C-alpha positions in Angstrom: -1.9 17.5 -14.6 -5.6 17.8 -14.6 -8.3 15.3 -15.5 -12.0 15.8 -15.9 -11.9 14.2 -13.3 -8.6 16.1 -13.8 -5.4 14.9 -12.2 -3.7 17.8 -10.5 -0.4 19.0 -11.8 2.8 19.6 -12.2 3.0 23.0 -14.0 -0.6 23.1 -15.1 -0.2 20.6 -18.0 -3.4 18.9 -18.9 -3.3 15.1 -19.3 -6.1 12.5 -19.8 -5.9 10.5 -17.5 15.2 1.9 -5.6 16.2 1.7 -2.8 15.7 -1.0 -0.2 14.4 -1.0 3.3 14.5 2.3 5.1 17.1 2.8 7.9 15.7 2.8 11.4 14.2 6.2 12.2 16.1 8.5 14.5 14.6 7.7 17.9 15.1 11.3 19.2 12.6 12.8 16.8 8.9 12.3 17.0 5.9 13.1 14.8 4.3 16.5 14.9 1.4 16.4 17.4 -1.5 18.8 17.6 -3.3 19.4 20.9 -7.2 19.3 20.8 -8.6 22.4 19.2 -11.0 24.7 21.0 -14.4 24.4 19.4 -17.4 26.8 19.3 -20.8 25.9 20.6 -21.6 24.6 17.1 -18.7 22.1 17.1 -16.5 23.9 14.6 -13.0 24.8 15.7 -12.5 28.5 16.6 -9.4 28.6 14.4 -7.4 26.3 12.3 -4.2 28.2 13.1 -2.9 25.7 15.7 -3.1 22.8 13.4 -1.6 24.7 10.4 1.2 26.0 12.5 2.1 22.6 13.8 1.9 20.6 10.5 3.2 23.1 8.0 6.9 22.4 8.6 6.5 18.8 7.4 4.7 19.9 4.1 7.1 20.4 1.2 7.1 21.8 -2.3 8.6 19.6 -5.0 10.1 21.0 -8.2 11.1 18.7 -11.0 12.9 18.8 -14.3 12.4 16.3 -17.1 12.9 16.0 -20.8 10.0 17.4 -22.7 7.5 14.7 -23.8 7.7 15.7 -27.5 11.5 15.7 -27.6 12.2 12.0 -28.0 10.5 11.4 -31.4 12.5 13.9 -33.4 15.7 13.3 -31.6 15.5 9.6 -32.6 15.4 10.6 -36.3 18.7 12.4 -36.2 21.8 10.8 -37.8 24.1 9.1 -35.2 26.6 11.4 -33.7 24.9 14.6 -34.7 25.1 17.2 -32.0 21.9 19.3 -31.5 22.4 20.7 -28.1 20.3 19.9 -25.0 16.9 18.4 -25.3 14.0 20.7 -24.4 13.3 20.6 -20.7 10.0 20.5 -18.9 9.6 21.9 -15.4 7.0 20.8 -13.0 5.9 21.5 -9.4 3.8 19.8 -6.8 3.5 19.1 -3.1 4.5 16.4 -0.7 5.1 15.7 3.0 7.8 14.2 5.2 6.9 10.9 7.0 10.2 10.3 8.8 12.9 12.4 10.4 15.5 11.0 8.0 13.8 12.3 4.9 11.2 10.1 3.3 8.7 12.2 1.4 5.3 11.0 0.1 3.9 12.6 -3.1 2.0 11.7 -6.2 3.5 9.6 -8.9 2.4 12.1 -11.6 4.5 14.8 -9.8 7.8 13.0 -10.2 7.1 10.6 -13.2 9.8 11.0 -15.8 11.8 13.5 -13.7 15.5 13.6 -14.1 16.0 16.1 -11.2 13.9 16.5 -8.1 14.3 19.3 -5.5 12.4 19.3 -2.2 11.9 22.7 -0.5 10.9 22.9 3.2 8.8 25.6 4.7 11.8 27.1 6.5 13.5 27.7 3.1 15.9 24.8 3.1 16.2 22.9 -0.2 17.4 19.3 -0.8 18.1 17.3 -3.9 15.9 14.2 -3.8 16.1 10.7 -5.4 13.0 8.7 -6.3 12.7 5.6 -4.1 9.7 4.1 -5.8 6.6 4.9 -7.8 3.2 3.2 -8.0 1.3 4.5 -11.1 -1.9 2.5 -10.4 -2.5 4.4 -7.1 -0.6 7.6 -8.2 1.7 7.4 -5.2 5.4 7.9 -5.0 8.2 8.2 -2.4 11.3 10.4 -2.7 14.2 10.6 -0.3 16.2 13.6 0.9 19.3 13.3 3.1 18.7 14.8 6.5 18.3 14.2 10.2 15.7 15.4 12.8 13.5 16.7 10.0 9.8 17.6 10.9 7.4 14.9 9.9 3.8 13.9 10.2 2.0 10.5 10.6 -0.8 8.8 8.8 -4.1 8.3 10.6 -4.3 4.6 11.5 -7.6 4.6 13.4 -10.7 6.7 13.6 -10.5 7.4 9.8 -12.6 10.4 8.8 -16.3 10.2 8.4 -18.5 12.2 6.0 -18.9 15.6 7.5 -15.6 15.6 9.4 -13.3 18.6 9.0 -10.1 18.4 6.9 -7.3 20.9 6.3 -5.3 20.7 3.1 -1.8 22.2 3.0 0.3 22.4 -0.2 1.8 24.4 -3.0 -1.1 25.5 -5.3 0.1 27.4 -8.4 3.6 27.6 -6.7 2.2 29.4 -3.6 3.9 27.2 -1.1 2.5 26.8 2.4 -1.1 27.4 1.4 -3.8 26.0 3.7 -7.5 25.4 2.9 -10.2 23.8 5.0 -13.4 21.9 4.3 -15.1 18.7 5.1 -15.1 15.1 3.9 -18.0 15.0 1.3 -18.0 11.3 0.5 -16.0 8.1 1.1 -14.8 5.3 -1.3 -15.6 7.5 -4.3 -14.8 5.7 -7.5 -13.6 7.9 -10.3 -12.2 5.4 -12.7 -9.0 4.4 -10.9 -9.2 0.6 -10.2 -7.2 0.5 -7.0 -8.3 3.6 -5.1 -11.6 4.4 -3.5 -11.1 8.1 -2.8 -12.1 10.5 -0.1 -14.1 13.3 -1.7 -13.3 16.6 0.0 -14.5 20.2 -0.5 -11.3 21.8 0.9 -10.2 23.8 -2.2 -7.2 22.1 -3.9 -5.7 23.3 -7.2 -2.9 22.7 -9.6 0.3 22.2 -7.5 -1.6 20.7 -4.6 -0.9 17.3 -6.0 0.8 15.0 -3.5 0.1 17.3 -0.6 -1.7 16.1 2.6 -5.1 16.6 4.0 -5.1 16.5 7.8 -7.8 15.9 10.5 -8.0 18.2 13.5 -5.4 16.1 15.4 -2.8 16.8 12.7 -2.9 13.3 11.3 -2.7 12.7 7.5 -6.1 11.4 6.4 -5.5 11.7 2.6 -3.0 12.4 -0.1 -4.5 15.0 -2.5 -4.5 13.7 -6.0 -7.3 14.8 -8.3 -10.1 17.3 -8.8 -13.3 17.4 -10.7 -13.3 20.6 -12.8 -14.7 21.9 -16.1 -12.2 24.8 -16.0 -9.0 23.5 -14.4 -9.6 25.3 -11.2 -11.2 24.2 -8.0 -15.0 24.0 -7.9 -15.0 22.4 -4.5 -14.8 18.8 -5.5 -11.4 17.2 -4.7 -10.2 13.6 -4.3 -7.6 12.3 -1.8 -6.1 8.9 -1.5 -7.2 7.5 1.9 -4.4 7.3 4.5 -4.8 3.6 5.2 -4.1 2.8 1.5 -1.5 5.5 1.2 0.5 4.2 4.2 0.4 0.6 3.0 1.6 1.5 -0.5 4.3 3.9 0.7 5.7 1.4 3.1 6.0 -1.2 0.3 7.7 1.4 -1.9 10.2 2.2 0.9 10.9 -1.4 1.6 11.0 -2.9 -1.9 10.8 0.0 -4.4 7.6 -1.4 -5.9 4.1 -2.7 -5.0 3.0 -6.4 -5.1 -0.7 -7.1 -5.7 -2.9 -10.2 -5.7 -4.6 -11.4 -8.8 -7.6 -13.6 -9.6 -7.7 -13.4 -13.4 -11.3 -12.3 -13.8 -13.2 -9.5 -15.6 -15.9 -7.9 -13.4 -18.7 -5.3 -13.5 -21.1 -3.8 -10.9 -24.2 -5.7 -10.1 -26.9 -3.4 -11.5 -30.6 -3.8 -10.7 -31.4 -5.2 -14.2 -28.5 -7.7 -13.9 -29.6 -8.7 -10.4 -33.0 -9.6 -11.8 -31.5 -11.8 -14.5 -29.1 -13.5 -12.1 -31.6 -14.3 -9.3 -29.8 -11.7 -7.0 -32.6 -9.1 -6.7 -31.9 -6.7 -3.8 -28.3 -7.8 -3.5 -25.1 -5.8 -4.1 -21.8 -7.2 -5.4 -19.5 -7.7 -8.4 -20.5 -9.8 -11.4 -17.9 -12.1 -13.0 -18.1 -11.4 -16.7 -15.0 -13.4 -17.9 -12.5 -15.8 -16.4 -8.9 -16.0 -17.7 -8.4 -19.8 -18.5 -4.9 -19.6 -17.2 -5.6 -17.6 -14.1 -6.2 -18.6 -10.5 -10.0 -18.4 -10.8 -10.1 -20.8 -13.7 -12.4 -23.7 -12.9 -13.5 -22.0 -9.6 -15.5 -19.0 -10.9 -17.6 -18.6 -14.0 -19.4 -15.8 -15.8 -22.6 -14.9 -14.1 -21.3 -15.5 -10.6 -22.0 -12.7 -8.1 -19.3 -12.1 -5.5 -20.9 -10.5 -2.4 -18.1 -10.8 0.1 -14.5 -11.8 0.7 -14.3 -13.4 4.1 -16.4 -11.2 6.4 -15.9 -8.1 4.2 -18.9 -7.2 2.0 -18.2 -6.5 -1.7 -20.6 -3.8 -3.1 -18.9 -3.0 -6.4 -16.5 -4.3 -9.0 -13.9 -1.8 -7.8 -14.3 -3.1 -4.3 -13.6 -6.7 -5.4 -10.5 -5.7 -7.4 -9.1 -3.6 -4.5 -9.7 -6.4 -2.0 -7.9 -8.9 -4.2 -5.1 -6.5 -5.0 -4.6 -6.0 -1.3 -4.3 -9.7 -0.6 -1.0 -11.4 -0.3 -0.2 -13.3 -3.5 -0.2 -17.1 -2.9 -2.6 -16.8 0.0 -6.1 -18.4 -0.1 -9.1 -16.1 -0.1 -12.7 -17.2 0.6 -15.3 -15.6 -1.7 -19.0 -15.6 -0.9 -20.7 -16.2 -4.2 -24.3 -16.3 -5.6 -24.5 -18.8 -8.4 -27.9 -19.3 -10.0 -29.4 -17.6 -7.0 -27.7 -20.0 -4.5 -25.1 -18.9 -2.0 -21.8 -20.8 -1.8 -18.2 -20.3 -0.7 -15.4 -20.5 -3.2 -11.8 -20.7 -2.0 -9.1 -19.5 -4.4 -5.4 -19.0 -4.0 -4.4 -15.7 -5.5 -1.4 -15.2 -7.8 0.9 -12.2 -8.2 -0.3 -9.5 -10.6 2.1 -8.5 -13.3 3.5 -5.0 -12.8 1.4 -2.4 -14.5 2.2 0.9 -16.0 
């Protein structure tokens, strides 16, 4: 599925656009580790072969079968009891990666959304039927489960997240060519491409249709991003890809494994970026932040915030955009008090608000 920004696919189709807590991991197995790579005088690795060899066993291909999207309308018009044969099927393909020895696999939501059958294929040729544990459409993440033991797996990077200019290696199943590796660098961080809850890593490692849900690794073999979208006028890679950062991806996938869904905080406000013209009108010249444009009268922020307020920080964390504010609130625990630093009529003040739980979104 490709967006312009094009969401990567499943079978090249163009779109605009549960189980409980995991059992304790097998203690005998450990994550795949990659020794430091030899580097040339210029700092680039002499070869990516060691990292690809080590991490590839944990990267999987995902094949799906679902009822064709255009089947339901005409089927519903048939008289009750009329037999018409099987509904048209739609096949899809994507990528994913194992994060535990007992078979939890991370992928994109759009890879498995609507699937009636999911099959996971490992690099060594083994195939497993999989069940969907949980999906989170707002971040385009999903977790599926295969039954196995001592499976190869990789871990998310939890510290030393990649900086602009750092090397990344993407491994996946582009165009059905499983086990394909490409390399590049991180081109930008916190890139906003219209998805409210994700500030993407922009990478120039080539990713294409079928790479969806596959991992991007740093040179230590840690997952730094989940490949999810490309910018392309043609549907093929032009060197601008987007990956869900590992810190967000790990947080979402752990919630999906534990609860089958994701819980987010909610303020009940409409926001937009603080542009220079708005900053002049709101006595906030030279500042960055998110402007409150409307307040839900029944929401947590009612009576606490008002249109024209400029949110510049939550606690000690600076807010530089509307998306940044929405993501910070979404990441907060519902029912917990957050402290917002606000400019109101040019004067700084602190506003404390107890967040609510956001209704589940499609």
